N, C-alpha and C positions, 0 to 999 in steps of 0.2 A: 510526395508524388505516389500514386498507385497505378497499377496497370492490370488488366484482367489476367487471371490464371485459371485454367481449367483443371479440374481434379475429377477423378473417377472414385467415387466413394461406394463402398460395399452397401447393399440396400439397407442392411440393419443399422449401419452407422448413420446413413442419410436420415432414416426414420427417427433415430435417437435425437439427431441434431435438429431436425424440424420440430419434434416434440418439445425439446429444451427451448427452443426460439419461441414457440407458442407460449409455453408457461412463463417466460420472463419478458414476453411482449417485445422481442428483438428479432429483427431480420435474420434469416439464417446466414447470410453472407457476412454480416456485423458479427455475429456470434462466432462463426468460423475463424474469422480474423482474430477476434479476441482470444479464442482458445489456443490458436496457433501461436500467438505472441506470449501468452503466459506459458505455454508448454516449453517453448524454446527458452524463456527465461529461466524456468525451473531446471531445465537440463544444464544450462550455463551455470547456474548458482544452485547446486543441490543443497536442500535445507531451506530454500525459500518456497513458500506457497502462496496462494492467492485466496483471500477470504471475501465473502459478501458482508456488507454492512450498510447502515442507513445512508452513508455518503458514497455508496458504490464499492467496487472491488479494488482491494489494495493489497500490495506485497507484504508479507510478514514472515517471521521466522516460523518454521514448522512447530517448534517448541519454545514459543516466546511471543513477544509483542510485535507490532507492526514495524516495518522498517523505518517508516517516518519518524515514529517516536524514538527510536534509538538514534537516528541521525540528528533529530532535534536536540536530544540530550548531549550527544557528542559536541554539537556546535555550542552549546551553553556551557559545556565544562571548561574548565581552566587547566593549564599545565601542558606537559609535552604530550605528543600523540600517544605514546604508550601509557602515561599515567591517566590520560582521559579515558582510554579504552578500558583500563583496569577499574576506574572509578565508576563508569557507566555499567560495566559487567557486574560489579559488586552491588550497585544500587538495584539493578534489575534481577539479581540473582541468577545470572547466566555466565557461562564461560566466556573468557575474552575472545576465543575463536568465533563465537556467535556474534559478537559485536563486531568483529573483523568481517564477517560474512555480510552483515548489514551495510558496513562501510563499502565493501566491495561492489555491492549491489548498486548503491548510491553513486558510486564512481562510474558505473556503466550507464545508469538511467537518472542523472540528476534532475532533470526537468520534471519527471514523474513525481519524485520525492519532494522536491521543493514546492511543487504545486499543492500536494497533500499538506505539507507544513503550513504554507500560507493560508489554505482554506481552514485549518484548524485554528489558526491565530485569529482570522476574521470571525469565525463562529464564536470563539471564546470572548473576543472583545464585544460582540454584539450581546452575548449573555451577561457579561459584566455590567453593560450599560443598562440592560433590562432590569437586573437585580438593583442597580442603583436608584432607577426610577421607581421601582416598586418600594424601596426603603424610604425614599423621599416622601412618597404618598402616604405610607403607613405611619410616619413620624411627624407629619404636619397636622 
């Protein structure tokens, strides 16, 4: 649920927001909501940043991969919580604390990260299917 909120923005900030909205073809109100949401998440979880990409903006470690990638790997890893964190940290070349940060972010925003994991798995399955059809075409 949302409700209207009035904000007084300095002219220079309002102009920058409008220019950014035009550049990315996003309404100013939607852009402001997105930036506020991301900013609050980054304050809550220092070390988390947001990146643009072909599939949209997503949370990632400032010095590492996207959060969804770490969470996916944690879910696939076997063992105790601590051993899984250590294993993923070693494989990613990151400190265990960085893996813990991604896990903490996931605990706060599981729907966001689960949706990104699901989308990636769907795209990967589609690409495998395309590759298999291509292979069948070329070997017959």
